[in-house]
mmCIF file of the N, C-alpha and C atoms, coordinates in Angstrom:
data_MODEL
# 
_entry.id   MODEL 
# 
loop_
_atom_site.group_PDB 
_atom_site.id 
_atom_site.type_symbol 
_atom_site.label_atom_id 
_atom_site.label_alt_id 
_atom_site.label_comp_id 
_atom_site.label_asym_id 
_atom_site.label_entity_id 
_atom_site.label_seq_id 
_atom_site.pdbx_PDB_ins_code 
_atom_site.Cartn_x 
_atom_site.Cartn_y 
_atom_site.Cartn_z 
_atom_site.occupancy 
_atom_site.B_iso_or_equiv 
_atom_site.pdbx_formal_charge 
_atom_site.auth_seq_id 
_atom_site.auth_comp_id 
_atom_site.auth_asym_id 
_atom_site.auth_atom_id 
_atom_site.pdbx_PDB_model_num 
ATOM 1   N N  . MET A 1 1  ? -3.998  -14.262 6.132   1.00 0.00 ? 1  MET A N  1 
ATOM 2   C CA . MET A 1 1  ? -4.204  -12.827 6.243   1.00 0.00 ? 1  MET A CA 1 
ATOM 3   C C  . MET A 1 1  ? -5.086  -12.476 7.434   1.00 0.00 ? 1  MET A C  1 
ATOM 4   N N  . ASN A 1 2  ? -5.245  -13.371 8.381   1.00 0.00 ? 2  ASN A N  1 
ATOM 5   C CA . ASN A 1 2  ? -6.129  -13.108 9.500   1.00 0.00 ? 2  ASN A CA 1 
ATOM 6   C C  . ASN A 1 2  ? -5.547  -12.156 10.527  1.00 0.00 ? 2  ASN A C  1 
ATOM 7   N N  . GLU A 1 3  ? -4.281  -11.850 10.466  1.00 0.00 ? 3  GLU A N  1 
ATOM 8   C CA . GLU A 1 3  ? -3.673  -10.920 11.397  1.00 0.00 ? 3  GLU A CA 1 
ATOM 9   C C  . GLU A 1 3  ? -3.804  -9.456  10.953  1.00 0.00 ? 3  GLU A C  1 
ATOM 10  N N  . PHE A 1 4  ? -4.467  -9.243  9.836   1.00 0.00 ? 4  PHE A N  1 
ATOM 11  C CA . PHE A 1 4  ? -4.624  -7.904  9.287   1.00 0.00 ? 4  PHE A CA 1 
ATOM 12  C C  . PHE A 1 4  ? -6.025  -7.374  9.552   1.00 0.00 ? 4  PHE A C  1 
ATOM 13  N N  . THR A 1 5  ? -6.126  -6.054  9.716   1.00 0.00 ? 5  THR A N  1 
ATOM 14  C CA . THR A 1 5  ? -7.433  -5.423  9.854   1.00 0.00 ? 5  THR A CA 1 
ATOM 15  C C  . THR A 1 5  ? -8.108  -5.392  8.489   1.00 0.00 ? 5  THR A C  1 
ATOM 16  N N  . ASP A 1 6  ? -9.395  -5.079  8.474   1.00 0.00 ? 6  ASP A N  1 
ATOM 17  C CA . ASP A 1 6  ? -10.116 -4.997  7.201   1.00 0.00 ? 6  ASP A CA 1 
ATOM 18  C C  . ASP A 1 6  ? -9.493  -3.963  6.275   1.00 0.00 ? 6  ASP A C  1 
ATOM 19  N N  . GLU A 1 7  ? -9.108  -2.807  6.842   1.00 0.00 ? 7  GLU A N  1 
ATOM 20  C CA . GLU A 1 7  ? -8.493  -1.759  6.024   1.00 0.00 ? 7  GLU A CA 1 
ATOM 21  C C  . GLU A 1 7  ? -7.171  -2.235  5.441   1.00 0.00 ? 7  GLU A C  1 
ATOM 22  N N  . GLU A 1 8  ? -6.364  -2.925  6.256   1.00 0.00 ? 8  GLU A N  1 
ATOM 23  C CA . GLU A 1 8  ? -5.083  -3.433  5.769   1.00 0.00 ? 8  GLU A CA 1 
ATOM 24  C C  . GLU A 1 8  ? -5.289  -4.467  4.666   1.00 0.00 ? 8  GLU A C  1 
ATOM 25  N N  . LYS A 1 9  ? -6.292  -5.313  4.818   1.00 0.00 ? 9  LYS A N  1 
ATOM 26  C CA . LYS A 1 9  ? -6.592  -6.302  3.781   1.00 0.00 ? 9  LYS A CA 1 
ATOM 27  C C  . LYS A 1 9  ? -6.983  -5.622  2.476   1.00 0.00 ? 9  LYS A C  1 
ATOM 28  N N  . ARG A 1 10 ? -7.776  -4.560  2.572   1.00 0.00 ? 10 ARG A N  1 
ATOM 29  C CA . ARG A 1 10 ? -8.185  -3.823  1.369   1.00 0.00 ? 10 ARG A CA 1 
ATOM 30  C C  . ARG A 1 10 ? -6.981  -3.206  0.680   1.00 0.00 ? 10 ARG A C  1 
ATOM 31  N N  . ILE A 1 11 ? -6.086  -2.633  1.465   1.00 0.00 ? 11 ILE A N  1 
ATOM 32  C CA . ILE A 1 11 ? -4.881  -2.017  0.904   1.00 0.00 ? 11 ILE A CA 1 
ATOM 33  C C  . ILE A 1 11 ? -4.013  -3.083  0.234   1.00 0.00 ? 11 ILE A C  1 
ATOM 34  N N  . LEU A 1 12 ? -3.788  -4.195  0.917   1.00 0.00 ? 12 LEU A N  1 
ATOM 35  C CA . LEU A 1 12 ? -2.961  -5.264  0.350   1.00 0.00 ? 12 LEU A CA 1 
ATOM 36  C C  . LEU A 1 12 ? -3.548  -5.834  -0.926  1.00 0.00 ? 12 LEU A C  1 
ATOM 37  N N  . THR A 1 13 ? -4.849  -6.043  -0.929  1.00 0.00 ? 13 THR A N  1 
ATOM 38  C CA . THR A 1 13 ? -5.501  -6.564  -2.132  1.00 0.00 ? 13 THR A CA 1 
ATOM 39  C C  . THR A 1 13 ? -5.324  -5.602  -3.293  1.00 0.00 ? 13 THR A C  1 
ATOM 40  N N  . TYR A 1 14 ? -5.536  -4.316  -3.031  1.00 0.00 ? 14 TYR A N  1 
ATOM 41  C CA . TYR A 1 14 ? -5.369  -3.307  -4.077  1.00 0.00 ? 14 TYR A CA 1 
ATOM 42  C C  . TYR A 1 14 ? -3.925  -3.309  -4.598  1.00 0.00 ? 14 TYR A C  1 
ATOM 43  N N  . LEU A 1 15 ? -2.960  -3.356  -3.688  1.00 0.00 ? 15 LEU A N  1 
ATOM 44  C CA . LEU A 1 15 ? -1.560  -3.332  -4.103  1.00 0.00 ? 15 LEU A CA 1 
ATOM 45  C C  . LEU A 1 15 ? -1.190  -4.575  -4.901  1.00 0.00 ? 15 LEU A C  1 
ATOM 46  N N  . GLN A 1 16 ? -1.636  -5.748  -4.448  1.00 0.00 ? 16 GLN A N  1 
ATOM 47  C CA . GLN A 1 16 ? -1.334  -6.984  -5.160  1.00 0.00 ? 16 GLN A CA 1 
ATOM 48  C C  . GLN A 1 16 ? -1.908  -6.962  -6.571  1.00 0.00 ? 16 GLN A C  1 
ATOM 49  N N  . GLU A 1 17 ? -3.153  -6.516  -6.704  1.00 0.00 ? 17 GLU A N  1 
ATOM 50  C CA . GLU A 1 17 ? -3.780  -6.457  -8.027  1.00 0.00 ? 17 GLU A CA 1 
ATOM 51  C C  . GLU A 1 17 ? -3.081  -5.441  -8.928  1.00 0.00 ? 17 GLU A C  1 
ATOM 52  N N  . SER A 1 18 ? -2.727  -4.298  -8.358  1.00 0.00 ? 18 SER A N  1 
ATOM 53  C CA . SER A 1 18 ? -2.072  -3.251  -9.150  1.00 0.00 ? 18 SER A CA 1 
ATOM 54  C C  . SER A 1 18 ? -0.685  -3.669  -9.601  1.00 0.00 ? 18 SER A C  1 
ATOM 55  N N  . VAL A 1 19 ? 0.073   -4.295  -8.718  1.00 0.00 ? 19 VAL A N  1 
ATOM 56  C CA . VAL A 1 19 ? 1.412   -4.759  -9.077  1.00 0.00 ? 19 VAL A CA 1 
ATOM 57  C C  . VAL A 1 19 ? 1.320   -5.851  -10.137 1.00 0.00 ? 19 VAL A C  1 
ATOM 58  N N  . SER A 1 20 ? 0.327   -6.704  -10.034 1.00 0.00 ? 20 SER A N  1 
ATOM 59  C CA . SER A 1 20 ? 0.126   -7.759  -11.037 1.00 0.00 ? 20 SER A CA 1 
ATOM 60  C C  . SER A 1 20 ? -0.138  -7.176  -12.422 1.00 0.00 ? 20 SER A C  1 
ATOM 61  N N  . ARG A 1 21 ? -0.740  -5.976  -12.466 1.00 0.00 ? 21 ARG A N  1 
ATOM 62  C CA . ARG A 1 21 ? -1.006  -5.299  -13.741 1.00 0.00 ? 21 ARG A CA 1 
ATOM 63  C C  . ARG A 1 21 ? 0.191   -4.482  -14.219 1.00 0.00 ? 21 ARG A C  1 
ATOM 64  N N  . GLY A 1 22 ? 1.265   -4.443  -13.437 1.00 0.00 ? 22 GLY A N  1 
ATOM 65  C CA . GLY A 1 22 ? 2.470   -3.762  -13.879 1.00 0.00 ? 22 GLY A CA 1 
ATOM 66  C C  . GLY A 1 22 ? 2.792   -2.456  -13.180 1.00 0.00 ? 22 GLY A C  1 
ATOM 67  N N  . GLU A 1 23 ? 1.964   -2.028  -12.252 1.00 0.00 ? 23 GLU A N  1 
ATOM 68  C CA . GLU A 1 23 ? 2.265   -0.800  -11.522 1.00 0.00 ? 23 GLU A CA 1 
ATOM 69  C C  . GLU A 1 23 ? 3.285   -1.100  -10.426 1.00 0.00 ? 23 GLU A C  1 
ATOM 70  N N  . SER A 1 24 ? 4.108   -0.092  -10.095 1.00 0.00 ? 24 SER A N  1 
ATOM 71  C CA . SER A 1 24 ? 5.124   -0.295  -9.061  1.00 0.00 ? 24 SER A CA 1 
ATOM 72  C C  . SER A 1 24 ? 5.163   0.812   -8.022  1.00 0.00 ? 24 SER A C  1 
ATOM 73  N N  . TYR A 1 25 ? 4.742   2.002   -8.391  1.00 0.00 ? 25 TYR A N  1 
ATOM 74  C CA . TYR A 1 25 ? 4.868   3.158   -7.506  1.00 0.00 ? 25 TYR A CA 1 
ATOM 75  C C  . TYR A 1 25 ? 3.494   3.708   -7.155  1.00 0.00 ? 25 TYR A C  1 
ATOM 76  N N  . PHE A 1 26 ? 3.321   4.012   -5.877  1.00 0.00 ? 26 PHE A N  1 
ATOM 77  C CA . PHE A 1 26 ? 2.015   4.422   -5.382  1.00 0.00 ? 26 PHE A CA 1 
ATOM 78  C C  . PHE A 1 26 ? 2.144   5.587   -4.412  1.00 0.00 ? 26 PHE A C  1 
ATOM 79  N N  . ARG A 1 27 ? 1.099   6.361   -4.344  1.00 0.00 ? 27 ARG A N  1 
ATOM 80  C CA . ARG A 1 27 ? 0.955   7.396   -3.325  1.00 0.00 ? 27 ARG A CA 1 
ATOM 81  C C  . ARG A 1 27 ? -0.281  7.066   -2.505  1.00 0.00 ? 27 ARG A C  1 
ATOM 82  N N  . ALA A 1 28 ? -0.232  7.379   -1.236  1.00 0.00 ? 28 ALA A N  1 
ATOM 83  C CA . ALA A 1 28 ? -1.336  7.039   -0.335  1.00 0.00 ? 28 ALA A CA 1 
ATOM 84  C C  . ALA A 1 28 ? -2.658  7.628   -0.818  1.00 0.00 ? 28 ALA A C  1 
ATOM 85  N N  . LYS A 1 29 ? -2.630  8.849   -1.323  1.00 0.00 ? 29 LYS A N  1 
ATOM 86  C CA . LYS A 1 29 ? -3.885  9.478   -1.740  1.00 0.00 ? 29 LYS A CA 1 
ATOM 87  C C  . LYS A 1 29 ? -4.521  8.739   -2.913  1.00 0.00 ? 29 LYS A C  1 
ATOM 88  N N  . ASN A 1 30 ? -3.711  8.203   -3.818  1.00 0.00 ? 30 ASN A N  1 
ATOM 89  C CA . ASN A 1 30 ? -4.254  7.460   -4.952  1.00 0.00 ? 30 ASN A CA 1 
ATOM 90  C C  . ASN A 1 30 ? -4.827  6.113   -4.520  1.00 0.00 ? 30 ASN A C  1 
ATOM 91  N N  . ILE A 1 31 ? -4.149  5.452   -3.599  1.00 0.00 ? 31 ILE A N  1 
ATOM 92  C CA . ILE A 1 31 ? -4.676  4.198   -3.056  1.00 0.00 ? 31 ILE A CA 1 
ATOM 93  C C  . ILE A 1 31 ? -5.987  4.477   -2.343  1.00 0.00 ? 31 ILE A C  1 
ATOM 94  N N  . ALA A 1 32 ? -5.988  5.522   -1.530  1.00 0.00 ? 32 ALA A N  1 
ATOM 95  C CA . ALA A 1 32 ? -7.172  5.878   -0.745  1.00 0.00 ? 32 ALA A CA 1 
ATOM 96  C C  . ALA A 1 32 ? -8.374  6.148   -1.635  1.00 0.00 ? 32 ALA A C  1 
ATOM 97  N N  . GLU A 1 33 ? -8.176  6.887   -2.700  1.00 0.00 ? 33 GLU A N  1 
ATOM 98  C CA . GLU A 1 33 ? -9.278  7.188   -3.622  1.00 0.00 ? 33 GLU A CA 1 
ATOM 99  C C  . GLU A 1 33 ? -9.836  5.918   -4.252  1.00 0.00 ? 33 GLU A C  1 
ATOM 100 N N  . ALA A 1 34 ? -8.958  4.983   -4.545  1.00 0.00 ? 34 ALA A N  1 
ATOM 101 C CA . ALA A 1 34 ? -9.387  3.755   -5.220  1.00 0.00 ? 34 ALA A CA 1 
ATOM 102 C C  . ALA A 1 34 ? -10.162 2.812   -4.305  1.00 0.00 ? 34 ALA A C  1 
ATOM 103 N N  . ILE A 1 35 ? -9.869  2.832   -3.003  1.00 0.00 ? 35 ILE A N  1 
ATOM 104 C CA . ILE A 1 35 ? -10.501 1.862   -2.111  1.00 0.00 ? 35 ILE A CA 1 
ATOM 105 C C  . ILE A 1 35 ? -11.407 2.487   -1.058  1.00 0.00 ? 35 ILE A C  1 
ATOM 106 N N  . GLY A 1 36 ? -11.600 3.798   -1.109  1.00 0.00 ? 36 GLY A N  1 
ATOM 107 C CA . GLY A 1 36 ? -12.565 4.434   -0.231  1.00 0.00 ? 36 GLY A CA 1 
ATOM 108 C C  . GLY A 1 36 ? -12.089 4.720   1.180   1.00 0.00 ? 36 GLY A C  1 
ATOM 109 N N  . LEU A 1 37 ? -10.802 4.952   1.348   1.00 0.00 ? 37 LEU A N  1 
ATOM 110 C CA . LEU A 1 37 ? -10.257 5.381   2.640   1.00 0.00 ? 37 LEU A CA 1 
ATOM 111 C C  . LEU A 1 37 ? -9.683  6.779   2.481   1.00 0.00 ? 37 LEU A C  1 
ATOM 112 N N  . THR A 1 38 ? -9.219  7.359   3.570   1.00 0.00 ? 38 THR A N  1 
ATOM 113 C CA . THR A 1 38 ? -8.540  8.650   3.473   1.00 0.00 ? 38 THR A CA 1 
ATOM 114 C C  . THR A 1 38 ? -7.050  8.407   3.252   1.00 0.00 ? 38 THR A C  1 
ATOM 115 N N  . ALA A 1 39 ? -6.385  9.406   2.721   1.00 0.00 ? 39 ALA A N  1 
ATOM 116 C CA . ALA A 1 39 ? -4.940  9.300   2.502   1.00 0.00 ? 39 ALA A CA 1 
ATOM 117 C C  . ALA A 1 39 ? -4.214  9.070   3.823   1.00 0.00 ? 39 ALA A C  1 
ATOM 118 N N  . LYS A 1 40 ? -4.705  9.680   4.879   1.00 0.00 ? 40 LYS A N  1 
ATOM 119 C CA . LYS A 1 40 ? -4.082  9.500   6.191   1.00 0.00 ? 40 LYS A CA 1 
ATOM 120 C C  . LYS A 1 40 ? -4.225  8.060   6.673   1.00 0.00 ? 40 LYS A C  1 
ATOM 121 N N  . GLN A 1 41 ? -5.403  7.470   6.479   1.00 0.00 ? 41 GLN A N  1 
ATOM 122 C CA . GLN A 1 41 ? -5.610  6.082   6.886   1.00 0.00 ? 41 GLN A CA 1 
ATOM 123 C C  . GLN A 1 41 ? -4.642  5.150   6.149   1.00 0.00 ? 41 GLN A C  1 
ATOM 124 N N  . VAL A 1 42 ? -4.457  5.390   4.876   1.00 0.00 ? 42 VAL A N  1 
ATOM 125 C CA . VAL A 1 42 ? -3.555  4.555   4.083   1.00 0.00 ? 42 VAL A CA 1 
ATOM 126 C C  . VAL A 1 42 ? -2.108  4.835   4.477   1.00 0.00 ? 42 VAL A C  1 
ATOM 127 N N  . GLY A 1 43 ? -1.738  6.094   4.586   1.00 0.00 ? 43 GLY A N  1 
ATOM 128 C CA . GLY A 1 43 ? -0.364  6.470   4.902   1.00 0.00 ? 43 GLY A CA 1 
ATOM 129 C C  . GLY A 1 43 ? 0.125   5.942   6.233   1.00 0.00 ? 43 GLY A C  1 
ATOM 130 N N  . VAL A 1 44 ? -0.768  5.855   7.199   1.00 0.00 ? 44 VAL A N  1 
ATOM 131 C CA . VAL A 1 44 ? -0.400  5.325   8.517   1.00 0.00 ? 44 VAL A CA 1 
ATOM 132 C C  . VAL A 1 44 ? -0.189  3.813   8.439   1.00 0.00 ? 44 VAL A C  1 
ATOM 133 N N  . ARG A 1 45 ? -0.941  3.144   7.606   1.00 0.00 ? 45 ARG A N  1 
ATOM 134 C CA . ARG A 1 45 ? -0.879  1.685   7.537   1.00 0.00 ? 45 ARG A CA 1 
ATOM 135 C C  . ARG A 1 45 ? 0.247   1.146   6.656   1.00 0.00 ? 45 ARG A C  1 
ATOM 136 N N  . LEU A 1 46 ? 0.686   1.894   5.671   1.00 0.00 ? 46 LEU A N  1 
ATOM 137 C CA . LEU A 1 46 ? 1.715   1.381   4.764   1.00 0.00 ? 46 LEU A CA 1 
ATOM 138 C C  . LEU A 1 46 ? 3.011   0.986   5.467   1.00 0.00 ? 46 LEU A C  1 
ATOM 139 N N  . PRO A 1 47 ? 3.555   1.795   6.379   1.00 0.00 ? 47 PRO A N  1 
ATOM 140 C CA . PRO A 1 47 ? 4.776   1.347   7.066   1.00 0.00 ? 47 PRO A CA 1 
ATOM 141 C C  . PRO A 1 47 ? 4.552   0.074   7.890   1.00 0.00 ? 47 PRO A C  1 
ATOM 142 N N  . ARG A 1 48 ? 3.377   -0.064  8.497   1.00 0.00 ? 48 ARG A N  1 
ATOM 143 C CA . ARG A 1 48 ? 3.056   -1.285  9.258   1.00 0.00 ? 48 ARG A CA 1 
ATOM 144 C C  . ARG A 1 48 ? 2.969   -2.484  8.331   1.00 0.00 ? 48 ARG A C  1 
ATOM 145 N N  . LEU A 1 49 ? 2.327   -2.283  7.187   1.00 0.00 ? 49 LEU A N  1 
ATOM 146 C CA . LEU A 1 49 ? 2.196   -3.374  6.223   1.00 0.00 ? 49 LEU A CA 1 
ATOM 147 C C  . LEU A 1 49 ? 3.551   -3.780  5.654   1.00 0.00 ? 49 LEU A C  1 
ATOM 148 N N  . ALA A 1 50 ? 4.452   -2.827  5.535   1.00 0.00 ? 50 ALA A N  1 
ATOM 149 C CA . ALA A 1 50 ? 5.793   -3.134  5.044   1.00 0.00 ? 50 ALA A CA 1 
ATOM 150 C C  . ALA A 1 50 ? 6.478   -4.141  5.962   1.00 0.00 ? 50 ALA A C  1 
ATOM 151 N N  . GLU A 1 51 ? 6.196   -4.058  7.251   1.00 0.00 ? 51 GLU A N  1 
ATOM 152 C CA . GLU A 1 51 ? 6.800   -4.974  8.219   1.00 0.00 ? 51 GLU A CA 1 
ATOM 153 C C  . GLU A 1 51 ? 6.028   -6.285  8.328   1.00 0.00 ? 51 GLU A C  1 
ATOM 154 N N  . LYS A 1 52 ? 4.700   -6.230  8.212   1.00 0.00 ? 52 LYS A N  1 
ATOM 155 C CA . LYS A 1 52 ? 3.853   -7.392  8.479   1.00 0.00 ? 52 LYS A CA 1 
ATOM 156 C C  . LYS A 1 52 ? 3.628   -8.302  7.285   1.00 0.00 ? 52 LYS A C  1 
ATOM 157 N N  . SER A 1 53 ? 3.634   -7.772  6.095   1.00 0.00 ? 53 SER A N  1 
ATOM 158 C CA . SER A 1 53 ? 3.216   -8.539  4.926   1.00 0.00 ? 53 SER A CA 1 
ATOM 159 C C  . SER A 1 53 ? 4.359   -9.367  4.342   1.00 0.00 ? 53 SER A C  1 
ATOM 160 N N  . ASP A 1 54 ? 4.038   -10.617 4.042   1.00 0.00 ? 54 ASP A N  1 
ATOM 161 C CA . ASP A 1 54 ? 4.994   -11.485 3.361   1.00 0.00 ? 54 ASP A CA 1 
ATOM 162 C C  . ASP A 1 54 ? 4.711   -11.561 1.865   1.00 0.00 ? 54 ASP A C  1 
ATOM 163 N N  . ASP A 1 55 ? 3.527   -11.089 1.457   1.00 0.00 ? 55 ASP A N  1 
ATOM 164 C CA . ASP A 1 55 ? 3.098   -11.201 0.066   1.00 0.00 ? 55 ASP A CA 1 
ATOM 165 C C  . ASP A 1 55 ? 3.647   -10.091 -0.825  1.00 0.00 ? 55 ASP A C  1 
ATOM 166 N N  . VAL A 1 56 ? 3.800   -8.907  -0.256  1.00 0.00 ? 56 VAL A N  1 
ATOM 167 C CA . VAL A 1 56 ? 4.320   -7.776  -1.022  1.00 0.00 ? 56 VAL A CA 1 
ATOM 168 C C  . VAL A 1 56 ? 5.433   -7.095  -0.235  1.00 0.00 ? 56 VAL A C  1 
ATOM 169 N N  . GLU A 1 57 ? 6.363   -6.520  -0.972  1.00 0.00 ? 57 GLU A N  1 
ATOM 170 C CA . GLU A 1 57 ? 7.409   -5.714  -0.349  1.00 0.00 ? 57 GLU A CA 1 
ATOM 171 C C  . GLU A 1 57 ? 7.054   -4.253  -0.590  1.00 0.00 ? 57 GLU A C  1 
ATOM 172 N N  . ILE A 1 58 ? 6.960   -3.506  0.495   1.00 0.00 ? 58 ILE A N  1 
ATOM 173 C CA . ILE A 1 58 ? 6.591   -2.092  0.430   1.00 0.00 ? 58 ILE A CA 1 
ATOM 174 C C  . ILE A 1 58 ? 7.782   -1.292  0.931   1.00 0.00 ? 58 ILE A C  1 
ATOM 175 N N  . GLU A 1 59 ? 8.257   -0.391  0.088   1.00 0.00 ? 59 GLU A N  1 
ATOM 176 C CA . GLU A 1 59 ? 9.456   0.368   0.401   1.00 0.00 ? 59 GLU A CA 1 
ATOM 177 C C  . GLU A 1 59 ? 9.189   1.861   0.204   1.00 0.00 ? 59 GLU A C  1 
ATOM 178 N N  . LYS A 1 60 ? 9.542   2.647   1.206   1.00 0.00 ? 60 LYS A N  1 
ATOM 179 C CA . LYS A 1 60 ? 9.435   4.099   1.062   1.00 0.00 ? 60 LYS A CA 1 
ATOM 180 C C  . LYS A 1 60 ? 10.457  4.500   0.012   1.00 0.00 ? 60 LYS A C  1 
ATOM 181 N N  . TRP A 1 61 ? 9.987   5.101   -1.060  1.00 0.00 ? 61 TRP A N  1 
ATOM 182 C CA . TRP A 1 61 ? 10.839  5.307   -2.221  1.00 0.00 ? 61 TRP A CA 1 
ATOM 183 C C  . TRP A 1 61 ? 11.291  6.752   -2.370  1.00 0.00 ? 61 TRP A C  1 
ATOM 184 N N  . GLY A 1 62 ? 10.393  7.687   -2.247  1.00 0.00 ? 62 GLY A N  1 
ATOM 185 C CA . GLY A 1 62 ? 10.771  9.077   -2.415  1.00 0.00 ? 62 GLY A CA 1 
ATOM 186 C C  . GLY A 1 62 ? 9.789   9.976   -1.719  1.00 0.00 ? 62 GLY A C  1 
ATOM 187 N N  . ARG A 1 63 ? 10.223  11.189  -1.474  1.00 0.00 ? 63 ARG A N  1 
ATOM 188 C CA . ARG A 1 63 ? 9.337   12.119  -0.800  1.00 0.00 ? 63 ARG A CA 1 
ATOM 189 C C  . ARG A 1 63 ? 9.481   13.485  -1.462  1.00 0.00 ? 63 ARG A C  1 
ATOM 190 N N  . ALA A 1 64 ? 8.427   13.932  -2.063  1.00 0.00 ? 64 ALA A N  1 
ATOM 191 C CA . ALA A 1 64 ? 8.375   15.283  -2.618  1.00 0.00 ? 64 ALA A CA 1 
ATOM 192 C C  . ALA A 1 64 ? 7.283   15.987  -1.833  1.00 0.00 ? 64 ALA A C  1 
ATOM 193 N N  . ARG A 1 65 ? 6.141   16.163  -2.419  1.00 0.00 ? 65 ARG A N  1 
ATOM 194 C CA . ARG A 1 65 ? 5.002   16.704  -1.669  1.00 0.00 ? 65 ARG A CA 1 
ATOM 195 C C  . ARG A 1 65 ? 4.378   15.634  -0.796  1.00 0.00 ? 65 ARG A C  1 
ATOM 196 N N  . SER A 1 66 ? 4.398   14.423  -1.305  1.00 0.00 ? 66 SER A N  1 
ATOM 197 C CA . SER A 1 66 ? 3.910   13.291  -0.516  1.00 0.00 ? 66 SER A CA 1 
ATOM 198 C C  . SER A 1 66 ? 4.828   12.104  -0.784  1.00 0.00 ? 66 SER A C  1 
ATOM 199 N N  . THR A 1 67 ? 4.795   11.153  0.109   1.00 0.00 ? 67 THR A N  1 
ATOM 200 C CA . THR A 1 67 ? 5.669   9.987   -0.016  1.00 0.00 ? 67 THR A CA 1 
ATOM 201 C C  . THR A 1 67 ? 5.209   9.088   -1.151  1.00 0.00 ? 67 THR A C  1 
ATOM 202 N N  . THR A 1 68 ? 6.170   8.602   -1.907  1.00 0.00 ? 68 THR A N  1 
ATOM 203 C CA . THR A 1 68 ? 5.915   7.602   -2.932  1.00 0.00 ? 68 THR A CA 1 
ATOM 204 C C  . THR A 1 68 ? 6.402   6.275   -2.383  1.00 0.00 ? 68 THR A C  1 
ATOM 205 N N  . TRP A 1 69 ? 5.608   5.241   -2.606  1.00 0.00 ? 69 TRP A N  1 
ATOM 206 C CA . TRP A 1 69 ? 5.930   3.903   -2.141  1.00 0.00 ? 69 TRP A CA 1 
ATOM 207 C C  . TRP A 1 69 ? 6.187   2.994   -3.327  1.00 0.00 ? 69 TRP A C  1 
ATOM 208 N N  . ARG A 1 70 ? 7.244   2.223   -3.259  1.00 0.00 ? 70 ARG A N  1 
ATOM 209 C CA . ARG A 1 70 ? 7.551   1.242   -4.298  1.00 0.00 ? 70 ARG A CA 1 
ATOM 210 C C  . ARG A 1 70 ? 7.090   -0.112  -3.771  1.00 0.00 ? 70 ARG A C  1 
ATOM 211 N N  . VAL A 1 71 ? 6.288   -0.790  -4.571  1.00 0.00 ? 71 VAL A N  1 
ATOM 212 C CA . VAL A 1 71 ? 5.705   -2.060  -4.148  1.00 0.00 ? 71 VAL A CA 1 
ATOM 213 C C  . VAL A 1 71 ? 6.047   -3.134  -5.165  1.00 0.00 ? 71 VAL A C  1 
ATOM 214 N N  . THR A 1 72 ? 6.517   -4.271  -4.674  1.00 0.00 ? 72 THR A N  1 
ATOM 215 C CA . THR A 1 72 ? 6.799   -5.427  -5.518  1.00 0.00 ? 72 THR A CA 1 
ATOM 216 C C  . THR A 1 72 ? 6.217   -6.669  -4.846  1.00 0.00 ? 72 THR A C  1 
ATOM 217 N N  . LEU A 1 73 ? 5.927   -7.685  -5.630  1.00 0.00 ? 73 LEU A N  1 
ATOM 218 C CA . LEU A 1 73 ? 5.445   -8.942  -5.070  1.00 0.00 ? 73 LEU A CA 1 
ATOM 219 C C  . LEU A 1 73 ? 6.632   -9.722  -4.517  1.00 0.00 ? 73 LEU A C  1 
ATOM 220 N N  . SER A 1 74 ? 6.414   -10.377 -3.408  1.00 0.00 ? 74 SER A N  1 
ATOM 221 C CA . SER A 1 74 ? 7.484   -11.181 -2.788  1.00 0.00 ? 74 SER A CA 1 
ATOM 222 C C  . SER A 1 74 ? 7.573   -12.557 -3.419  1.00 0.00 ? 74 SER A C  1 
# 
């Protein structure tokens, strides 16, 4: 995980732990609140993490007021 920034590592750790507990769908604002970042910081990084991460699969799932992301372990 050395190719990731500190913020990206925090996001990935949160997602891995949450998926392990059975969660699958996330919004940037909820992730941000849980790990102390802004929704914008998380929202900008999720598409990058979808390409870079081998540990989790991040997929843009739906868009209503805000984008929902579907996350599964690889």
